[in-house]
C-alpha positions in Angstrom: -0.7 -17.0 2.2 -2.4 -20.5 2.9 -4.7 -22.1 0.3 -7.9 -20.6 1.8 -6.6 -17.2 1.8 -8.0 -16.6 5.3 -4.7 -16.8 7.6 -2.0 -14.1 8.0 1.1 -14.3 6.2 3.4 -13.9 9.2 0.9 -14.9 12.1 3.4 -14.6 15.1 4.4 -11.0 13.8 0.7 -10.0 13.3 -0.4 -11.4 16.8 2.4 -10.3 18.7 2.1 -6.7 17.2 -1.6 -6.8 18.1 -0.9 -7.8 21.6 1.7 -5.1 22.1 -0.7 -2.4 20.6 -3.5 -3.5 23.0 -0.9 -3.4 26.0 -0.1 0.1 24.9 -3.7 1.3 25.0 -4.4 -0.6 28.3 -1.4 1.3 29.7 -3.6 4.4 29.7 -6.5 2.9 31.6 -5.0 3.3 35.2 -4.6 7.0 34.9 -8.2 7.2 33.6 -9.3 5.3 36.5 -7.5 7.3 38.9 -9.3 10.4 37.7 -12.8 8.9 38.7 -12.9 10.9 41.7 -12.7 14.0 39.7 -15.5 12.9 37.3 -12.7 11.6 35.1 -11.6 15.3 34.1 -7.9 14.7 33.1 -7.1 18.0 31.5 -3.7 19.3 32.8 -2.8 15.8 34.1 1.0 14.9 33.5 1.4 11.7 31.7 2.7 8.9 34.0 5.5 6.5 33.0 3.0 3.7 31.9 1.2 6.0 29.5 4.4 7.2 28.0 5.4 3.5 27.5 2.2 2.7 26.2 2.6 5.6 23.6 5.7 3.9 22.4 4.3 0.3 22.3 1.3 1.5 20.1 3.5 2.4 17.0 5.8 -0.3 17.3 2.9 -2.8 17.7 1.0 -1.4 14.5 4.2 -1.5 12.5 4.7 -5.3 13.7 1.2 -6.3 12.9 1.5 -4.6 9.5 4.5 -6.5 8.6 2.6 -9.8 9.6 -0.4 -8.6 7.1 1.9 -8.0 4.3 1.9 -10.5 1.4 4.8 -12.6 0.1 5.9 -10.0 -2.5 7.6 -12.6 -4.6 4.6 -14.5 -5.4 2.6 -11.5 -6.5 2.6 -10.5 -10.1 0.4 -7.8 -11.9 -2.4 -9.1 -14.1 -4.5 -12.2 -14.1 -4.4 -15.1 -16.4 -6.8 -15.9 -19.4 -8.9 -18.3 -17.2 -10.0 -15.4 -14.9 -12.9 -14.4 -17.0 -14.3 -18.0 -16.9 -13.6 -18.5 -13.3 -15.6 -15.4 -12.3 -18.4 -16.1 -14.8 -18.8 -19.5 -12.9 -18.6 -17.6 -9.4 -21.2 -15.1 -10.5 -23.6 -17.6 -11.1 -23.6 -19.1 -7.6 -26.9 -18.3 -5.5 -26.4 -16.6 -2.3 -25.9 -18.7 0.5 -24.7 -18.9 4.3 -21.2 -18.0 3.4 -22.4 -15.0 1.5 -24.3 -13.7 4.2 -21.7 -14.4 6.9 -19.5 -11.9 4.8 -22.3 -9.5 4.4 -22.9 -9.7 8.4 -19.0 -9.0 9.0 -19.0 -6.1 6.6 -22.0 -4.7 8.2 -20.5 -4.8 11.6 -17.3 -3.3 10.3 -19.0 -0.2 8.5 -21.4 0.2 11.8 -18.0 0.6 13.9 -16.7 2.9 11.1 -19.7 5.4 10.9 -19.8 5.0 14.8 -16.4 7.0 15.0 -17.3 10.2 13.3 -20.6 10.0 14.7 -19.3 9.8 18.2 -17.7 13.3 17.6 -21.0 15.1 18.1 -21.5 13.4 21.6 -18.0 14.2 22.9 -17.9 17.8 21.9 -19.9 19.3 24.7 -18.1 17.4 27.4 -14.7 18.0 25.8 -15.4 21.9 25.2 -16.2 22.3 29.0 -13.3 20.3 30.2 -10.8 22.0 28.1 -12.5 25.5 28.2 -12.7 25.6 24.5 -14.2 28.4 22.5 -16.7 27.3 19.8 -14.1 28.2 17.1 -11.6 25.7 18.5 -14.2 23.1 19.2 -15.2 23.4 15.5 -11.3 22.8 14.8 -11.5 19.5 16.1 -14.2 18.5 13.9 -12.3 20.0 10.9 -9.4 18.1 11.9 -11.2 14.9 12.0 -12.9 15.4 8.7 -9.5 16.2 7.0 -8.3 12.9 8.6 -11.1 10.9 6.8 -10.6 12.6 3.4 -6.7 11.8 3.5 -7.5 8.3 5.0 -9.9 7.3 2.2 -7.3 8.0 -0.6 -4.3 6.6 1.3 -6.0 3.4 2.5 -7.6 2.9 -1.1 -4.1 2.9 -2.6 -2.9 0.5 0.1 -5.7 -1.9 -0.5 -5.0 -2.1 -4.3 -1.4 -2.9 -3.4 -1.6 -5.1 -0.5 -5.1 -6.5 -0.2 -8.5 -5.7 0.9 -8.6 -8.0 3.8 -5.1 -6.8 5.1 -6.2 -3.1 4.8 -9.5 -3.7 6.7 -7.7 -5.2 9.7 -5.0 -2.8 9.6 -7.6 0.0 9.9 -9.1 -1.9 12.8 -5.9 -2.0 14.5 -5.5 1.8 14.1 -9.0 2.2 15.5 -7.7 0.2 18.8 -4.5 2.4 18.8 -6.4 5.9 18.6 -8.7 4.8 21.4 -6.1 6.7 23.7 -7.7 9.8 22.5 -9.9 9.1 25.5 -7.0 9.4 28.0 -5.2 12.3 26.7 -4.8 15.2 29.3 -4.3 18.2 26.6 -6.6 19.3 23.8 -3.3 19.1 21.3 -3.0 15.5 21.8 -6.7 15.1 21.1 -6.3 16.8 17.8 -3.5 14.5 16.6 -5.3 11.3 17.8 -8.6 12.5 16.3 -6.8 13.0 13.0 -5.5 9.6 13.0 -8.9 8.3 14.2 -10.3 10.0 11.3 -7.8 8.5 8.8 -8.7 5.0 10.0 -12.5 5.5 9.6 -12.0 7.2 6.2 -10.0 4.0 5.0 -12.5 1.5 6.2 -15.7 2.7 4.4 -14.5 2.4 0.7 -12.7 -1.0 1.3 -15.5 -2.6 2.6 -17.5 -1.8 -0.5 -14.8 -2.9 -2.7 -14.6 -6.4 -1.0 -18.3 -6.8 -1.1 -18.4 -5.8 -4.8 -15.7 -8.4 -5.7 -17.1 -11.3 -3.7 -20.9 -11.2 -4.1 -22.6 -12.6 -7.4 -23.5 -10.0 -9.9 -27.1 -10.7 -9.6 -27.1 -9.4 -6.0 -24.1 -7.2 -5.8 -25.9 -3.8 -6.5 -28.7 -3.9 -4.1 -26.6 -5.5 -1.2 -23.9 -2.7 -1.7 -26.5 0.0 -1.5 -28.2 -2.0 1.6 -24.9 -2.1 3.2 -24.4 1.6 3.1 -28.0 2.3 4.4 -27.9 -0.2 7.2 -24.4 0.7 8.3 -24.7 4.2 8.4 -27.9 4.2 10.3 -26.6 1.4 12.8 -23.5 3.3 13.4 -25.4 6.5 14.4 -27.6 4.4 16.6 -24.6 2.7 18.4 -23.0 6.0 19.0 -26.0 7.6 20.4 -26.8 4.4 22.6 -23.3 4.4 23.9 -23.4 8.1 24.7 -26.7 7.8 26.6 -25.6 4.6 28.6 -21.8 5.2 29.2 -21.3 9.2 29.2 -23.3 10.0 32.2 -21.2 7.5 34.4 -17.9 7.7 32.7 -17.8 11.2 31.0 -17.0 11.8 27.2 -14.0 10.2 27.4 -15.2 6.6 27.4 -16.7 7.1 24.0 -13.2 7.4 22.6 -12.0 4.5 24.7 -14.5 2.2 23.0 -12.1 2.2 20.2 -10.5 -0.7 22.0 -13.3 -3.1 22.1 -15.0 -2.2 18.7 -11.7 -2.5 16.7 -11.0 -6.0 18.6 -14.4 -7.1 17.3 -13.3 -6.7 13.6 -10.1 -8.5 14.4 -12.0 -11.3 16.3 -14.3 -11.8 13.2 -11.2 -11.9 10.8 -11.6 -15.5 10.2 -15.1 -14.7 8.4 -13.3 -12.1 6.5 -11.8 -13.6 3.3 -9.3 -11.7 0.9 -10.9 -10.7 -2.4 -10.8 -13.6 -4.9 -10.4 -11.0 -7.8 -7.4 -9.4 -5.8 -5.8 -12.6 -5.6 -6.3 -13.6 -9.2 -5.2 -10.2 -10.5 -2.0 -10.8 -8.6 -1.3 -14.1 -10.1 -2.5 -16.3 -7.2 -5.2 -18.1 -9.2 -5.0 -21.2 -6.7 -5.9 -19.0 -3.8 -8.6 -17.4 -5.5 -10.3 -20.6 -6.5 -9.9 -21.8 -3.0 -11.7 -18.7 -1.6 -14.6 -19.1 -4.2 -14.8 -22.6 -3.3 -15.5 -21.5 0.3 -18.6 -19.7 -0.8 -19.5 -22.8 -3.0 -17.8 -26.2 -3.3 -19.0 -26.4 -6.9 -16.9 -23.7 -8.0 -14.0 -26.0 -8.7 -16.2 -28.2 -10.9 -17.7 -25.2 -12.5 -14.2 -23.7 -13.2 -13.2 -27.0 -14.9 -16.5 -27.2 -17.0 -15.8 -23.5 -17.8 -12.1 -24.0 -19.0 -13.4 -26.4 -21.9 -15.3 -23.4 -23.2 -13.6 -21.0 -25.5 -12.0 -18.0 -23.8 -13.8 -14.9 -23.5 -12.6 -11.5 -24.6 -11.4 -9.6 -21.8 -10.0 -6.2 -21.1 -6.0 -6.1 -21.4 -4.3 -6.9 -18.3 -3.5 -3.7 -16.3 0.1 -2.4 -16.4 -0.2 0.6 -14.2 -2.0 1.8 -11.2 -2.5 5.0 -9.1 -4.5 8.3 -8.8 -3.4 9.3 -12.5 -5.1 6.3 -14.1 -8.3 7.2 -12.9 -8.0 10.2 -14.9 -7.1 8.6 -18.1 -9.3 6.9 -20.9 -12.9 5.9 -20.3 -12.4 6.4 -16.5 -11.7 10.2 -16.5 -15.2 11.4 -17.3 -16.5 8.8 -14.6 -13.9 10.2 -12.0 -14.7 13.7 -12.6 -18.5 13.2 -12.8 -18.4 11.2 -9.4 -15.7 13.5 -7.8 -17.7 16.7 -8.5 -21.0 14.9 -7.3 -19.2 13.9 -4.0 -17.9 17.5 -3.5 -21.2 18.9 -4.2 -22.8 16.4 -1.9 -20.6 17.4 0.8 -21.3 21.2 0.4 -25.0 20.5 0.5 -25.0 18.1 3.6 -22.2 19.9 5.7 -23.0 23.5 4.4 -26.4 24.2 3.0 -28.4 21.7 5.1 -26.5 22.9 8.3 -27.3 26.5 7.7 -31.1 26.0 6.4 -32.7 26.3 9.8 -31.2 29.7 10.4 -32.1 30.6 6.7 -35.5 29.5 7.0 -35.9 31.5 10.1 -34.3 34.5 8.1 -37.3 34.1 5.6 -39.8 34.7 8.3 -40.6 31.1 9.4 -40.4 31.0 13.4 -37.9 28.8 15.2 -40.5 26.0 16.3 -42.0 25.8 12.8 -38.6 25.5 11.0 -37.7 22.9 13.4 -40.7 20.9 13.0 -40.5 21.2 9.2 -37.0 19.7 9.2 -38.1 16.9 11.7 -41.0 15.9 9.2 -38.8 16.1 6.2 -36.2 14.0 7.7 -38.8 11.4 8.7 -40.3 11.3 5.4 -36.7 10.9 3.9 -36.4 7.7 5.6 -38.3 5.5 3.2 -36.2 6.7 0.5 -33.5 4.2 1.3 -35.8 1.6 0.2 -36.8 3.3 -2.9 -33.0 3.8 -3.8 -32.3 -0.1 -3.4 -35.2 -0.9 -5.6 -34.2 1.6 -8.3 -30.5 0.5 -8.3 -31.4 -3.1 -8.3 -34.4 -3.1 -10.8 -34.1 -0.1 -13.0 -30.7 1.3 -13.5 -27.4 1.9 -11.2 -26.2 4.9 -13.2 -29.7 5.9 -13.9 -30.3 6.0 -10.2 -27.3 7.8 -9.1 -27.9 10.5 -12.1 -31.5 10.9 -11.1 -30.8 11.5 -7.5 -27.9 14.0 -8.4 -30.4 15.8 -10.8 -33.1 15.9 -8.1 -30.5 17.4 -5.6 -29.8 20.3 -8.1 -33.5 20.7 -8.7 -34.2 21.1 -5.1 -31.5 23.5 -4.7 -32.7 25.5 -7.6 -36.3 25.4 -6.0 -34.6 27.2 -2.9 -32.9 29.7 -5.0 -36.2 30.6 -6.9 -38.1 30.7 -3.5 -35.4 32.9 -1.9 -35.3 35.2 -5.3 -38.9 35.7 -5.3 -39.2 36.2 -1.5 -41.7 33.2 -1.2 -42.0 32.0 2.4 -44.8 29.5 1.9 -44.4 26.6 4.4 -45.6 24.1 1.9 -43.3 25.1 -0.9 -40.4 25.2 1.6 -41.5 21.8 3.2 -41.5 20.4 -0.5 -38.3 21.8 -1.4 -36.6 20.4 2.0 -38.2 17.1 1.7 -37.0 16.7 -1.8 -33.4 17.7 -0.8 -33.1 15.4 2.1 -34.4 12.3 0.0 -32.1 13.2 -2.9 -29.1 13.9 -1.1 -29.6 10.8 0.9 -29.9 8.9 -2.5 -26.9 10.6 -3.8 -24.3 9.2 -1.1 -26.3 5.8 -1.0 -25.3 5.2 -4.5 -22.1 7.1 -5.3 -19.5 4.9 -3.5 -21.3 1.7 -4.5 -21.2 2.7 -8.1 -17.6 3.6 -7.7 -16.7 0.1 -6.2 -18.4 -1.5 -9.5 -17.2 0.7 -12.2 -13.5 0.6 -11.8 -11.2 -2.3 -12.6 -9.8 -4.5 -10.0 -6.3 -2.9 -9.9 -7.8 0.6 -9.4 -11.1 -0.2 -7.6 -10.2 0.5 -4.0 -8.3 3.6 -5.1 -11.0 4.9 -7.1 -13.7 4.1 -4.3 -11.4 5.9 -1.8 -10.9 8.9 -4.0 -14.8 9.3 -4.4 -15.5 8.8 -0.8 -12.8 11.4 -0.1 -14.5 13.9 -2.6 -17.5 13.9 -0.3 -15.5 14.4 2.7 -13.6 17.4 1.0 -17.1 19.0 0.2 -17.4 19.0 3.9 -14.3 20.7 4.5 -15.0 23.3 2.1 -18.5 23.6 3.5 -17.1 24.4 6.8 -14.7 27.0 5.3 -17.3 28.5 3.2 -19.7 28.8 6.2 -17.1 30.6 8.1 -16.8 33.0 4.9 -20.5 33.5 5.1 -21.6 31.9 1.8 -24.4 29.8 3.3 -25.9 32.8 5.1 -27.0 33.7 1.6 -29.6 31.1 0.6 -29.9 32.0 -3.0 -26.3 32.3 -3.7 -25.3 29.1 -2.0 -28.1 27.1 -3.6 -27.1 28.1 -6.8 -23.3 27.5 -6.4 -24.0 24.1 -5.4 -26.8 23.1 -8.0 -24.5 24.1 -10.9 -21.8 21.6 -10.6 -24.2 19.0 -9.5 -26.1 19.5 -12.9 -22.9 19.3 -14.7 -22.1 16.0 -12.9 -25.3 14.7 -13.7 -25.1 15.5 -17.5 -21.6 14.0 -17.5 -22.6 10.7 -15.7 -25.7 10.5 -17.9 -23.7 10.7 -21.0 -20.5 8.5 -20.0 -21.7 6.4 -17.3 -22.5 2.6 -17.7 -25.3 0.6 -16.0 -23.6 -1.9 -14.0 -27.0 -3.7 -12.9 -26.5 -7.4 -13.2 -23.3 -7.2 -15.1 -20.1 -9.0 -14.1 -17.3 -6.8 -13.1 -14.9 -7.9 -15.9 -17.8 -7.2 -18.2 -18.0 -3.7 -16.9 -14.3 -3.1 -17.1 -14.2 -4.1 -20.7 -17.1 -1.8 -21.6 -15.2 1.2 -19.9 -11.9 0.3 -21.5 
């Protein structure tokens, strides 16, 4: 690694692998172009020699690029020095400047591309279903495979980021985006399933790592609100880009072009890599203090002088240097109740978002509301929920981080209990249902907007990406369970499903209210010491 922490460890290997991977994807394009006279329908077409060669090049190129990103292991050692607390105390006092904003912009772009991938699934489903002649059950299986991929990817990539670095993991995930773009040229549904799983795995990994890198780089005074804003802007932009691409490109090039966009979008992240530093806290925690100082000096040249001044001060007390990492560490000591509370909240959120809300229009009609009124009600409620993002940012930054998370979890539970009471009493009042629906949409948006940012702040540096990945995976796991329970018929019963989700949400809110720590304005090292 060079002094600025920005270049690749083995650049020839990285760029050679990247070029091989891109060549492998481009080898699939001629067959796609040849199908233009058939409306780009490639179902049942045999794979030609360039496609087969390209499929071999992609994993080889990915492996070579991954080697190029790996750190020099002999230089790494676990645990930072006694100067780390003073180093980051000085860094947290730096005002936001253009270097911070350039990092924020790159991470917003990365998260937008990340969200775009699963959002695209909804736009390719109709065309894919028609071309392959799929039943609704098989089409739903594609979404389930993709969601499973994001769940697995969130956990695995989090662990990889804690071992090999945040920057390397983001770039490796982007390379997987590029490689899985060949999903748009697959002639069989089986190959689409496999590619969709891998695409979901790459998307699932990018989300928690972007939050982790921002949490470890942005000064403490601005960290919280920027984390929440990153999620809100990235999610909205991702859906808008997916919808725009579908509107502009799909009519001319079929649904397949939406998957092929993985090549240029992934390349954007690679090309912006010069603006993407390694986390200084990851570097310092692995014994690379000089590199950590160099990265911090990039954000403000006065850091070097500030560190020298801080070195003359008495050492601050800090949490003991970590000796182990992994998923089991998240369920030990002071982190156990936090992990359980956030994990249960994540699963419950997934059940509410991918299960209860998905079935709500049908349940409203079952309660006597006509279809047009039910649709209009949900549209108005969703519109009213939009300003909720601004409210979440303000509360997280000005009031309390854990208080905001707990409040929105509790509001979600209260909204679900309102549906339970309305269903139990047989009340079909449009006004009452409108209030409950709006409250639920606002609250579930607030939960997911604060859950992963809080996870990226609360865990120590050697567990931060793993913890954020696990909590992100819990929300996807809730979605998988929601799909399965929907097939089993749970969400057809409004009262039972509302109560089944509200109870664990209330338990999660109580646990986090009791054991959670307000991270607002606190340095990450101070938060770690409080939890420990």
